[in-house]
Structures are given as structure tokens and as C-alpha cells.
C-alpha positions, 0 to 999 in steps of 0.5 A: 673674596673681600675677607681674603683681601681684608686679611691680606691687607691686615697681614701686609700692614702687620709686616710693614709695621714689623719692618719699620720697628726693626729699622727703628731698632737698628738705627737707634742701636747704630746711634748708640754705637756711634756715640759710644765709639765717639766717647771712647775715641775722645778718652783715648785721644786725651790719654795719649796727649797726657802721656806725651 
């Protein structure tokens, strides 16, 4: 019975690590997206100011 509990614990640890890695990937991707959108927003804003 202890081997089954150990396997279950290992599986749970693996699933939690997998979920944590996916969350980190999503957060990093969102950060890069926000940074990119900010750069584009500023460049578009400057282009509009120059043309006026």
C-alpha cells in the first residue's frame, strides 16, 4: 500500500510542477505581450504627434 501512496505522491508532485511551469510560461508571455504593446503604443503616439 505504501508504494501506491508513494506513486500517487510522485504523480501529484509531477502534476503540480507541470502546472507551475505552465503558469510561469503564461505570465512571462503576457509580460512580453504587454511590453510589446507598450512599445507599439508609444511609437504610434509619437507618429501621430509628428504628423499634426
